[in-house]
C-alpha positions as CSV (number, residue, x, y, z in Angstrom):
1,M,-83.9,-121.9,-18.3
2,K,-87.6,-121.4,-17.0
3,K,-86.5,-121.8,-13.7
4,L,-83.5,-119.2,-13.9
5,L,-86.0,-116.6,-15.6
6,L,-88.4,-117.2,-12.5
7,V,-85.7,-116.6,-10.1
8,I,-84.5,-113.5,-12.1
9,T,-88.0,-112.0,-12.1
10,I,-88.6,-112.6,-8.5
11,C,-85.2,-111.0,-7.7
12,I,-86.2,-107.8,-10.1
13,T,-89.8,-107.6,-8.7
14,S,-88.4,-107.6,-5.1
15,V,-86.1,-104.8,-6.0
16,I,-88.6,-102.6,-7.7
17,A,-90.8,-103.2,-4.5
18,T,-88.2,-102.2,-2.4
19,Y,-87.1,-99.0,-4.5
20,A,-90.9,-98.1,-5.2
21,Q,-92.2,-98.3,-1.8
22,E,-93.7,-95.5,0.2
23,I,-91.8,-94.0,3.0
24,A,-94.4,-93.0,5.9
25,I,-93.9,-89.4,6.9
26,Q,-93.5,-90.2,10.4
27,A,-92.2,-93.2,12.6
28,P,-95.1,-95.3,13.8
29,E,-95.7,-96.3,17.4
30,G,-93.5,-99.0,18.8
31,F,-90.9,-98.4,16.1
32,D,-88.0,-97.9,19.0
33,L,-89.1,-101.1,20.7
34,A,-87.2,-104.3,20.8
35,R,-88.9,-107.1,19.2
36,N,-88.0,-111.0,20.0
37,D,-89.0,-112.2,16.7
38,I,-86.7,-110.8,14.6
39,A,-83.0,-111.1,13.7
40,K,-80.7,-108.5,15.4
41,G,-77.7,-106.8,14.5
42,K,-74.6,-106.3,16.8
43,I,-72.9,-103.3,18.3
44,D,-69.1,-103.7,18.7
45,S,-66.6,-101.3,20.2
46,L,-63.8,-99.9,18.2
47,Q,-60.3,-98.5,18.7
48,Y,-58.2,-97.0,16.1
49,S,-55.2,-94.9,15.8
50,S,-55.6,-91.2,15.1
51,K,-52.7,-89.2,13.7
52,A,-54.9,-86.2,13.6
53,V,-55.0,-86.2,17.6
54,G,-51.9,-88.4,18.4
55,V,-53.9,-91.1,20.4
56,K,-56.0,-94.2,20.0
57,R,-59.7,-93.3,19.7
58,K,-62.9,-94.9,20.4
59,A,-66.1,-95.6,18.3
60,L,-68.9,-98.0,18.2
61,A,-69.9,-100.1,15.2
62,Y,-73.4,-101.6,14.4
63,T,-73.2,-104.5,11.9
64,P,-76.8,-105.5,10.4
65,P,-78.5,-108.9,11.0
66,G,-77.0,-111.4,8.7
67,F,-73.6,-109.7,8.3
68,S,-71.3,-111.5,6.4
69,K,-67.5,-110.6,5.6
70,R,-68.1,-112.0,2.2
71,K,-70.6,-109.2,1.4
72,K,-69.8,-105.5,1.0
73,Y,-71.7,-102.9,2.8
74,P,-72.3,-99.2,2.5
75,V,-71.6,-97.2,5.6
76,L,-73.4,-94.5,7.7
77,Y,-71.3,-92.2,9.8
78,L,-73.6,-91.1,13.0
79,L,-72.6,-88.4,14.9
80,H,-73.4,-87.2,18.7
81,G,-74.1,-83.8,20.3
82,I,-71.7,-81.4,22.2
83,G,-72.5,-83.0,25.5
84,G,-72.3,-86.8,24.1
85,D,-69.7,-89.2,23.2
86,E,-69.3,-92.1,20.9
87,K,-72.3,-93.8,23.1
88,E,-74.7,-91.2,23.2
89,W,-76.7,-92.5,20.4
90,L,-76.7,-95.9,22.3
91,R,-77.8,-94.5,25.6
92,G,-80.4,-92.1,24.1
93,A,-82.0,-93.8,21.4
94,D,-81.0,-97.5,20.9
95,P,-80.4,-97.1,17.3
96,Q,-79.7,-100.6,16.7
97,V,-83.5,-101.2,17.8
98,I,-84.8,-99.0,15.3
99,L,-82.7,-100.4,12.7
100,D,-83.2,-104.0,13.6
101,N,-87.0,-103.2,13.3
102,L,-86.5,-101.5,10.0
103,Y,-84.7,-104.5,8.4
104,A,-87.2,-106.8,9.8
105,E,-89.9,-104.7,7.8
106,G,-87.7,-104.7,4.6
107,K,-87.5,-101.1,4.7
108,I,-83.9,-100.2,4.8
109,E,-80.6,-101.4,3.0
110,P,-78.0,-103.4,5.1
111,M,-75.4,-101.1,6.3
112,I,-72.8,-100.8,8.6
113,V,-73.2,-97.8,11.0
114,I,-70.2,-96.3,12.8
115,M,-70.8,-94.0,16.0
116,P,-67.5,-92.2,16.6
117,N,-66.6,-89.5,19.2
118,G,-66.6,-86.4,17.4
119,R,-64.7,-84.3,20.0
120,A,-61.4,-85.0,18.4
121,M,-58.9,-84.2,21.3
122,K,-56.8,-86.1,23.5
123,D,-59.2,-86.4,26.4
124,D,-62.3,-86.5,24.6
125,R,-64.5,-87.3,27.5
126,A,-67.8,-85.3,27.9
127,V,-66.7,-83.9,31.3
128,G,-66.6,-80.5,32.7
129,N,-67.4,-77.3,30.8
130,V,-68.4,-79.0,27.4
131,F,-68.7,-75.5,25.9
132,D,-65.0,-74.6,26.6
133,P,-63.4,-73.3,23.5
134,E,-61.1,-75.9,23.2
135,K,-63.6,-78.8,23.3
136,V,-65.6,-76.9,20.8
137,E,-62.9,-76.5,18.2
138,A,-62.3,-80.3,18.6
139,F,-65.5,-80.7,16.9
140,A,-64.1,-79.0,14.1
141,T,-60.8,-80.9,14.4
142,F,-62.8,-84.1,14.1
143,E,-62.9,-83.6,10.2
144,K,-59.3,-84.5,9.6
145,D,-59.7,-87.4,12.1
146,L,-62.7,-88.6,10.3
147,L,-61.2,-88.5,6.7
148,N,-57.7,-89.4,7.4
149,D,-57.9,-91.7,10.2
150,L,-61.4,-93.3,10.9
151,I,-62.6,-93.7,7.3
152,P,-59.6,-95.8,6.3
153,F,-59.6,-97.8,9.3
154,V,-63.3,-98.8,8.8
155,E,-62.5,-99.6,5.3
156,K,-59.7,-101.8,6.4
157,K,-61.4,-103.5,9.1
158,Y,-64.9,-104.4,7.6
159,P,-65.8,-105.3,4.2
160,V,-67.4,-102.1,3.0
161,L,-68.2,-100.2,-0.6
162,T,-65.5,-97.5,-0.7
163,D,-67.1,-95.0,-3.3
164,R,-68.9,-91.8,-2.4
165,E,-72.4,-93.3,-3.2
166,H,-72.2,-95.7,-0.6
167,R,-70.9,-93.4,2.0
168,A,-73.5,-91.2,4.4
169,I,-73.1,-88.9,7.4
170,A,-75.5,-87.6,9.5
171,G,-75.7,-86.5,13.3
172,L,-77.6,-84.6,16.0
173,S,-77.2,-81.2,17.2
174,M,-73.4,-80.5,17.5
175,G,-73.2,-83.7,15.2
176,G,-75.8,-82.5,12.9
177,G,-73.6,-79.3,12.2
178,Q,-70.6,-81.4,11.9
179,S,-72.4,-83.5,9.4
180,L,-73.4,-80.4,7.2
181,N,-70.1,-79.1,7.3
182,F,-68.2,-82.2,6.6
183,G,-70.5,-84.0,4.2
184,L,-71.2,-80.9,2.1
185,G,-67.7,-79.7,2.2
186,N,-66.5,-83.2,0.8
187,L,-68.9,-84.1,-1.8
188,D,-66.2,-86.3,-3.2
189,Q,-66.7,-88.6,0.0
190,F,-70.1,-88.3,0.9
191,A,-73.4,-88.5,-1.3
192,W,-75.8,-88.9,1.6
193,V,-76.1,-86.1,4.3
194,G,-78.2,-85.6,7.1
195,G,-78.5,-82.7,9.9
196,F,-80.8,-83.4,13.0
197,S,-81.5,-80.3,14.8
198,S,-78.1,-78.8,13.6
199,A,-76.3,-76.4,16.1
200,P,-74.9,-73.4,15.7
201,N,-71.5,-74.8,14.5
202,T,-73.2,-75.1,11.2
203,K,-71.6,-73.1,8.6
204,A,-73.4,-70.3,6.9
205,P,-75.0,-71.8,3.8
206,E,-73.1,-69.8,1.3
207,V,-70.0,-71.5,2.6
208,L,-71.3,-74.7,2.8
209,L,-72.5,-74.8,-0.9
210,P,-70.4,-72.1,-2.5
211,D,-71.4,-74.3,-6.0
212,P,-74.9,-75.1,-6.0
213,E,-74.7,-76.8,-9.3
214,E,-71.8,-79.4,-8.0
215,A,-74.3,-80.0,-5.2
216,K,-77.2,-80.8,-7.4
217,E,-74.9,-83.1,-9.5
218,K,-73.4,-85.2,-6.6
219,L,-75.9,-85.2,-3.7
220,K,-78.2,-88.2,-3.6
221,L,-79.8,-87.0,-0.5
222,L,-79.6,-83.8,1.7
223,W,-81.7,-84.3,4.9
224,I,-82.5,-81.4,7.3
225,S,-84.9,-81.9,10.2
226,C,-85.6,-80.1,13.4
227,G,-88.4,-79.7,15.9
228,V,-90.4,-76.8,15.7
229,D,-90.0,-75.8,19.4
230,D,-86.1,-76.3,19.3
231,G,-84.4,-73.1,19.9
232,L,-81.8,-74.0,17.1
233,L,-84.6,-74.1,14.6
234,S,-83.1,-70.9,12.8
235,F,-80.1,-72.7,11.7
236,S,-81.7,-75.5,9.9
237,Q,-84.2,-72.7,8.2
238,R,-81.6,-70.7,7.1
239,T,-79.9,-73.5,5.3
240,H,-83.2,-74.7,3.9
241,E,-83.9,-71.3,2.4
242,Y,-80.6,-71.0,0.9
243,L,-81.2,-74.6,-0.8
244,F,-84.7,-73.3,-1.8
245,R,-83.5,-70.4,-3.6
246,H,-80.7,-72.3,-5.3
247,D,-83.0,-75.0,-6.3
248,I,-81.0,-77.9,-4.6
249,P,-83.2,-80.8,-4.1
250,H,-83.4,-81.7,-0.2
251,I,-86.0,-82.8,2.2
252,Y,-86.8,-80.0,5.2
253,Y,-88.6,-82.0,7.9
254,L,-90.1,-80.3,10.6
255,E,-92.2,-82.1,13.4
256,P,-93.5,-81.6,16.9
257,G,-90.9,-81.3,19.6
258,G,-87.7,-79.7,20.8
259,H,-84.0,-80.4,21.1
260,D,-84.4,-84.0,22.3
261,F,-84.2,-87.8,21.4
262,K,-87.8,-88.0,20.5
263,V,-86.9,-85.8,17.6
264,W,-83.6,-87.4,16.7
265,K,-84.8,-91.1,16.8
266,N,-87.7,-90.1,14.2
267,G,-84.8,-88.3,12.0
268,L,-82.9,-91.7,12.1
269,Y,-86.0,-93.7,11.4
270,M,-86.7,-91.8,8.4
271,F,-83.4,-90.7,7.0
272,S,-82.2,-94.2,7.1
273,Q,-85.0,-95.6,4.8
274,F,-83.7,-93.4,1.9
275,L,-80.0,-94.4,2.1
276,F,-78.3,-96.0,-0.7
277,K,-81.3,-96.4,-2.7
278,P,-82.6,-94.8,-5.9
279,V,-84.6,-91.6,-4.8
280,D,-87.1,-89.8,-6.6
281,T,-86.4,-86.0,-5.8
282,S,-89.7,-84.9,-6.9
283,S,-91.3,-86.3,-3.8
284,F,-89.0,-84.6,-1.4
285,T,-91.4,-82.0,-0.6
286,K,-94.1,-84.3,0.8
287,Y,-92.1,-85.3,3.6
288,S,-92.7,-82.9,6.7
289,L,-95.3,-83.2,9.5
290,L,-95.3,-79.4,10.0
291,G,-94.5,-76.4,7.9
292,T,-92.3,-73.1,8.8
293,P,-94.4,-70.4,10.4
294,A,-95.1,-67.6,7.8
295,S,-92.8,-64.7,7.8
296,S,-96.1,-62.5,7.6
297,N,-96.9,-64.1,11.1
298,V,-97.2,-61.8,14.1
299,R,-94.3,-62.2,16.7
300,N,-94.3,-65.8,18.2
301,A,-97.3,-67.1,16.2
302,S,-96.9,-70.6,15.3
303,Y,-99.6,-70.6,12.4
304,P,-100.3,-70.4,9.7
305,Q,-97.4,-72.5,8.7
306,V,-96.0,-72.9,5.1
307,L,-95.1,-76.6,4.3
308,P,-92.2,-77.1,1.9
309,D,-94.8,-77.9,-1.2
310,H,-96.4,-74.5,-0.2
311,R,-99.5,-75.9,1.0
312,V,-100.5,-73.9,4.3
313,I,-101.5,-75.2,7.7
314,F,-103.8,-73.0,9.2
315,R,-105.3,-73.2,12.9
316,I,-107.3,-71.2,15.0
317,K,-109.2,-71.4,18.3
318,A,-112.8,-70.7,18.1
319,P,-114.8,-73.4,20.6
320,E,-118.0,-71.6,20.2
321,A,-118.0,-71.2,16.5
322,K,-120.3,-73.5,14.1
323,K,-118.3,-73.2,10.9
324,V,-115.1,-71.8,10.1
325,Q,-113.2,-71.5,6.7
326,I,-110.2,-69.8,5.3
327,D,-111.1,-67.7,2.3
328,L,-107.7,-67.8,0.3
329,G,-109.5,-67.0,-3.1
330,K,-110.7,-70.4,-2.9
331,K,-112.6,-71.4,0.5
332,Y,-111.3,-74.1,2.6
333,D,-113.4,-75.9,5.6
334,M,-111.7,-76.2,8.8
335,E,-112.2,-79.1,11.0
336,K,-112.5,-78.7,14.8
337,D,-110.8,-80.8,17.4
338,T,-112.2,-81.6,20.9
339,A,-110.0,-78.6,22.3
340,G,-111.9,-76.0,20.0
341,Y,-108.9,-75.8,17.5
342,W,-110.0,-75.4,13.9
343,T,-107.4,-76.5,11.3
344,V,-107.0,-77.3,7.4
345,T,-104.5,-77.7,5.0
346,T,-104.6,-75.9,1.7
347,D,-103.7,-76.7,-1.8
348,S,-100.3,-75.6,-2.8
349,I,-100.4,-71.7,-2.8
350,S,-98.5,-69.8,-5.4
351,R,-95.5,-67.6,-4.4
352,G,-95.5,-64.3,-3.0
353,F,-98.0,-62.2,-0.9
354,H,-101.6,-63.1,-0.8
355,Y,-104.6,-61.6,1.0
356,Y,-106.8,-63.9,3.1
357,S,-109.6,-64.1,5.5
358,L,-111.1,-66.2,8.5
359,L,-114.9,-66.7,7.9
360,V,-116.5,-67.7,11.3
361,D,-119.9,-68.5,11.0
362,G,-120.1,-66.5,7.8
363,V,-118.4,-63.3,9.2
364,A,-114.9,-62.2,7.5
365,V,-112.5,-61.7,10.1
366,A,-108.7,-61.2,10.5
367,D,-106.6,-64.1,11.7
368,P,-105.0,-63.0,15.0
369,G,-101.7,-64.9,13.9
370,S,-101.0,-62.7,11.0
371,E,-100.0,-59.6,10.4
372,T,-102.9,-57.3,8.9
373,Y,-102.9,-55.2,5.6
374,Y,-105.3,-52.5,4.3
375,G,-106.6,-54.4,1.2
376,M,-109.9,-55.7,-0.3
377,G,-111.1,-52.3,1.2
378,R,-110.5,-53.3,4.8
379,M,-108.0,-54.7,7.1
380,A,-107.3,-58.3,6.1
381,S,-104.7,-60.9,7.0
382,G,-102.0,-61.6,4.5
383,I,-99.6,-64.6,4.0
384,E,-96.1,-64.6,2.3
385,I,-95.3,-67.7,0.4
386,P,-91.5,-68.2,-0.2
387,Y,-90.5,-67.8,-3.6
388,K,-87.0,-68.9,-4.9
389,D,-86.6,-66.2,-7.3
390,G,-87.7,-63.6,-4.6
391,D,-84.3,-62.5,-3.9
392,F,-85.0,-59.3,-5.5
393,Y,-87.4,-58.1,-2.5
394,A,-85.3,-60.0,0.2
395,L,-83.9,-58.0,3.1
396,K,-80.2,-58.0,2.4
397,D,-77.0,-56.6,3.7
398,V,-77.0,-53.6,1.5
399,P,-77.3,-49.8,2.2
400,H,-81.1,-49.2,3.0
401,G,-83.0,-46.1,2.3
402,D,-86.2,-45.0,4.4
403,I,-89.8,-44.9,4.5
404,R,-90.9,-41.6,5.5
405,I,-94.6,-40.9,6.3
406,K,-95.8,-37.5,5.6
407,K,-98.9,-35.4,6.5
408,Y,-100.0,-32.4,4.2
409,Y,-102.8,-30.4,3.9
410,S,-104.5,-30.6,0.5
411,E,-106.1,-27.5,-0.7
412,V,-107.4,-29.4,-3.9
413,L,-109.6,-31.9,-1.4
414,N,-109.8,-29.3,1.8
415,S,-108.6,-32.3,3.8
416,W,-105.3,-33.5,5.5
417,R,-103.7,-36.3,3.6
418,E,-101.0,-38.7,4.1
419,M,-98.1,-40.1,1.6
420,Y,-95.3,-42.3,2.1
421,V,-91.9,-41.3,0.6
422,Y,-89.2,-43.6,0.0
423,T,-85.7,-41.9,0.1
424,P,-82.8,-43.8,-1.2
425,P,-79.5,-44.8,0.8
426,G,-77.4,-41.6,1.4
427,Y,-80.2,-39.2,1.0
428,D,-79.5,-37.3,4.3
429,T,-75.8,-37.2,3.7
430,T,-75.5,-35.8,0.3
431,D,-76.9,-32.6,-1.5
432,I,-78.1,-34.4,-4.5
433,N,-81.5,-33.6,-6.4
434,Y,-83.0,-36.9,-7.2
435,P,-85.7,-38.1,-9.6
436,V,-88.8,-38.9,-8.5
437,L,-91.2,-41.9,-9.2
438,Y,-95.0,-41.4,-8.1
439,L,-96.2,-45.1,-7.5
440,L,-99.9,-45.5,-7.2
441,H,-101.8,-48.3,-5.5
442,G,-104.7,-50.4,-6.4
443,G,-108.5,-50.3,-5.6
444,G,-109.1,-51.2,-2.0
445,E,-105.7,-50.2,-1.0
446,D,-104.1,-47.0,0.2
447,Q,-100.7,-45.3,0.4
448,R,-99.4,-48.2,2.5
449,G,-99.8,-50.7,-0.2
450,W,-96.5,-50.5,-2.1
451,S,-94.4,-50.2,1.3
452,T,-96.1,-53.0,3.3
453,Q,-97.4,-55.5,0.6
454,G,-95.2,-54.3,-2.2
455,R,-91.9,-54.0,-0.5
456,A,-90.9,-51.2,-2.7
457,D,-88.1,-50.0,-0.5
458,L,-86.3,-53.4,-0.3
459,I,-87.0,-53.6,-4.1
460,L,-85.0,-50.3,-4.8
461,D,-82.5,-51.1,-2.0
462,N,-81.4,-54.0,-3.6
463,L,-81.6,-52.6,-7.2
464,I,-79.5,-49.5,-6.3
465,A,-77.0,-51.8,-4.6
466,E,-76.5,-53.8,-7.7
467,Q,-76.4,-50.7,-9.8
468,Q,-79.4,-51.7,-11.7
469,A,-81.5,-49.0,-10.9
470,K,-80.7,-45.1,-10.4
471,P,-81.2,-43.7,-6.8
472,M,-84.4,-42.0,-6.8
473,L,-87.3,-41.2,-4.3
474,I,-90.5,-43.2,-4.6
475,V,-93.8,-41.1,-3.6
476,M,-96.6,-43.4,-2.6
477,M,-99.8,-41.2,-2.4
478,D,-103.3,-42.1,-1.4
479,G,-105.2,-42.5,-4.7
480,N,-108.5,-42.5,-3.0
481,I,-110.0,-39.1,-3.4
482,G,-113.7,-39.6,-1.8
483,F,-115.5,-41.3,-4.7
484,R,-117.7,-44.3,-3.1
485,G,-119.3,-47.3,-5.0
486,G,-116.5,-49.2,-6.3
487,P,-115.9,-49.5,-10.1
488,R,-119.3,-48.0,-11.0
489,A,-118.1,-44.7,-9.3
490,F,-114.9,-44.7,-11.0
491,N,-115.6,-42.2,-13.8
492,E,-114.0,-39.2,-15.7
493,N,-114.7,-37.1,-12.6
494,A,-113.0,-39.2,-10.7
495,L,-109.9,-39.5,-12.7
496,K,-109.7,-35.4,-12.9
497,A,-110.1,-35.3,-9.3
498,F,-107.1,-37.6,-8.8
499,E,-105.0,-35.8,-11.5
500,N,-105.8,-32.3,-9.7
501,E,-104.6,-33.8,-6.5
502,L,-101.4,-35.2,-8.1
503,K,-100.5,-32.0,-9.9
504,E,-101.7,-29.4,-7.6
505,A,-101.0,-30.8,-4.1
506,V,-98.8,-33.9,-4.3
507,I,-96.4,-32.9,-6.6
508,P,-95.6,-29.3,-5.2
509,F,-95.4,-30.6,-1.8
510,V,-92.7,-33.1,-2.9
511,E,-90.8,-30.6,-4.7
512,S,-91.1,-28.0,-1.7
513,H,-89.9,-30.5,1.0
514,Y,-87.5,-32.9,-0.9
515,R,-84.4,-32.5,-3.0
516,V,-85.8,-33.6,-6.3
517,K,-85.3,-32.8,-10.1
518,T,-88.4,-31.0,-11.4
519,D,-88.5,-31.6,-15.2
520,A,-90.3,-34.1,-17.0
521,A,-87.2,-36.3,-17.8
522,H,-86.7,-36.9,-14.0
523,R,-90.5,-37.9,-13.2
524,A,-92.2,-41.0,-13.6
525,L,-95.9,-42.2,-12.9
526,A,-96.7,-46.0,-12.3
527,G,-99.5,-47.7,-10.8
528,L,-101.4,-51.1,-10.5
529,S,-105.1,-51.8,-11.4
530,M,-106.8,-48.7,-10.2
531,G,-103.6,-47.0,-10.2
532,G,-102.8,-48.0,-13.7
533,L,-106.1,-46.3,-14.9
534,Q,-104.9,-43.1,-13.1
535,T,-101.6,-43.5,-14.8
536,L,-103.3,-44.0,-18.2
537,H,-105.4,-40.6,-17.5
538,A,-103.0,-38.5,-15.8
539,G,-99.7,-39.7,-17.5
540,V,-101.0,-39.8,-20.8
541,Q,-102.5,-36.3,-20.6
542,N,-99.4,-34.8,-19.0
543,T,-96.4,-36.2,-20.9
544,D,-94.9,-32.6,-20.8
545,M,-94.6,-33.6,-16.9
546,F,-93.7,-37.3,-17.1
547,A,-91.5,-39.0,-19.5
548,Y,-91.9,-42.6,-18.0
549,L,-95.4,-44.3,-17.5
550,G,-95.7,-47.8,-16.1
551,V,-99.2,-49.3,-16.2
552,F,-99.4,-52.6,-14.3
553,S,-102.3,-55.0,-14.6
554,S,-104.6,-52.7,-15.9
555,G,-106.6,-51.1,-19.1
556,W,-109.4,-49.4,-20.1
557,W,-112.8,-51.2,-19.6
558,A,-113.8,-52.4,-22.8
559,E,-117.5,-52.2,-22.3
560,N,-117.3,-48.8,-20.6
561,T,-116.9,-46.5,-23.5
562,E,-118.0,-43.6,-21.6
563,L,-114.9,-43.7,-19.8
564,S,-112.5,-44.7,-22.3
565,G,-113.9,-43.0,-25.3
566,P,-112.7,-39.4,-24.5
567,E,-109.2,-40.8,-23.4
568,Y,-108.8,-42.7,-26.7
569,A,-109.8,-39.6,-28.7
570,Y,-107.3,-37.6,-26.8
571,M,-104.5,-40.2,-27.8
572,E,-105.5,-40.1,-31.3
573,T,-105.1,-36.3,-31.6
574,N,-102.0,-36.4,-29.5
575,T,-100.3,-39.4,-30.9
576,D,-97.2,-37.8,-32.1
577,K,-96.8,-35.7,-28.8
578,I,-97.0,-38.7,-26.8
579,N,-94.5,-40.8,-28.5
580,K,-92.1,-37.9,-28.7
581,N,-92.4,-36.9,-24.8
582,L,-92.5,-40.3,-23.5
583,Q,-89.0,-42.1,-23.1
584,V,-90.8,-45.4,-21.5
585,F,-94.6,-46.3,-21.7
586,W,-94.4,-49.8,-20.2
587,I,-97.5,-51.9,-19.9
588,S,-97.4,-55.1,-18.0
589,Q,-99.8,-57.8,-16.5
590,G,-99.8,-61.2,-14.8
591,G,-100.9,-63.4,-17.7
592,E,-104.2,-64.8,-18.9
593,E,-105.4,-65.4,-15.1
594,D,-105.1,-61.9,-14.6
595,I,-108.4,-60.2,-14.3
596,A,-107.4,-57.2,-16.1
597,Y,-106.1,-59.2,-19.2
598,K,-108.7,-59.1,-21.8
599,N,-109.2,-55.3,-21.2
600,N,-105.4,-54.8,-21.5
601,Q,-105.4,-56.8,-24.6
602,I,-108.0,-54.7,-26.2
603,M,-106.7,-51.5,-25.1
604,M,-103.3,-52.4,-26.5
605,K,-104.9,-53.4,-29.9
606,R,-106.2,-49.6,-30.0
607,F,-102.8,-48.5,-29.4
608,D,-101.5,-50.4,-32.4
609,E,-104.0,-48.9,-34.5
610,M,-103.2,-45.5,-33.3
611,E,-99.5,-46.4,-33.6
612,I,-98.9,-45.4,-29.9
613,D,-95.2,-46.6,-28.9
614,Y,-95.3,-48.7,-25.6
615,Q,-93.3,-51.7,-24.4
616,Y,-95.3,-54.9,-23.1
617,S,-94.4,-57.5,-20.4
618,E,-96.0,-60.5,-18.9
619,Y,-95.2,-62.2,-15.6
620,A,-97.5,-65.3,-14.8
621,G,-99.5,-64.8,-11.5
622,G,-102.6,-63.1,-12.0
623,H,-103.9,-59.8,-10.4
624,T,-101.7,-60.2,-7.4
625,W,-98.9,-58.7,-5.7
626,P,-96.2,-61.2,-6.6
627,V,-96.7,-59.9,-10.0
628,W,-96.5,-56.1,-9.2
629,R,-93.7,-56.7,-6.9
630,H,-91.9,-58.0,-10.2
631,D,-93.3,-55.1,-12.3
632,L,-91.5,-52.6,-10.0
633,F,-88.6,-54.5,-10.0
634,K,-88.8,-54.4,-14.1
635,F,-89.9,-50.8,-14.5
636,A,-87.4,-49.2,-11.9
637,Q,-84.7,-50.5,-14.2
638,L,-86.2,-48.8,-17.2
639,I,-86.3,-45.1,-15.8
640,F,-83.9,-42.3,-15.4
């Protein structure tokens, strides 16, 4: 009995060790070189009858070392590219060598690998024009051949496990597209799906996975990999982005290289180690060598790159610099290589837009690889981190409005000024008068902020298309009216100067140049941070002009009673008027990490004491643009 228990313990320990092993994120040197000191698998040629094509067709089969007809095996169907056939993997990658080496190291489960010809037509040779429409269509026809002819043949010829949990499909290029199309389109047949450098034949992700919940339930592993220099990367990226938005677990693996076997061999090495074992989906974001160039990069810039777990790789060439850092709220020291490139990988960065700077020998400069934005009182770099719930500010196939840049001369400030004006879809083709939202930026920013950093136009385009918001104009004025010195210079005089500019210059200009409604019921005022203070002053003291107020990440400074005292005094005297005139008084902020949080809480307590009516909302994210984008998204649905 003790001997039996010992054997069971050894077996269980072995199984746990196999399943719990760490998988390296890249094939090591020599992984594809044949070794003489290990057991070898076997490659056989097959021929099967295809009813789908009407002829006998060829395939190759790899059986693992120690193959036994008394044991049942899982099966991987491994597909080739548009210019290949059933022998392409054998010629270009020696997959049997890669698999033999992995078996010898105890890194993969014993499996049978079938390499078919994915060009399902009577003359399936890779000759002539492989892009001929008939030949391309044959790759789609292969789905019937695979499901109805090849799989039944394999399951009759070999001792294989026939349930979906023991069947995988993967391929390179055209075969990668087939694998995603056939695997995800037949989740009752395949639980393991891999696309290596998937080609344009890959169906749109909405077609591949119309039911994300089914995919979450049935998929054991969805693997998508590609070289970052591959011209077909966009097809893998769009699939990944859809999976990310719908929270479907998958591995998105990017690596150096183009459309070649160096990439595909590494794909096979990595993918095969996950197959037919328990998987930890929480670890999926760790498996990538490189990230996706940020959408905020300048054209053709490879860095910064965003990794699947939202760490960011920064890389800059500065051969003469002594010290280089990235300042992303937290400072990261970069390391220099022999070619003069400085590199660092950050911690995971929260979703949405963030300002950042390069610190080169202590001097803050913009990253030449990134777009620049006016923020922090200067032109600064910015990075966009993907957000699965950021669909509300995504560019979609919906009617789009315009951003119009207008110059005007302010008699109030005796200077030329500029505003950005969003006009909704259809503005130029109708004679409708629209309501107006006057939308204010924060300190260190200007009239460009809500358009470029905030994506106000896309947010409204999407809301209007979904009939979640009324068509409206958004006027984004410059809230900087000449006062210098930061918060200390922000006083009652500054607020009154802003109020005068808004009432005497901006609103009259808008109402004389655009088709807008001119009563309070069709005017709203909102702003973030400094713009929130301006809204609290100009909006609250002019409720006969604005029926809707939005205060984002702002609040009267608790310790500055000289500034806040007159504001509270006005509200106490005019509480009934304020409550009667305002249809919506909406206050929001970014949770406790928002620098305005304490002031806001103190202010709202005062409002409660005065019995001022307001609505309150929190959206975690601090004092940042991701919060303010969401604020606009919510506020726009409440007004007019």
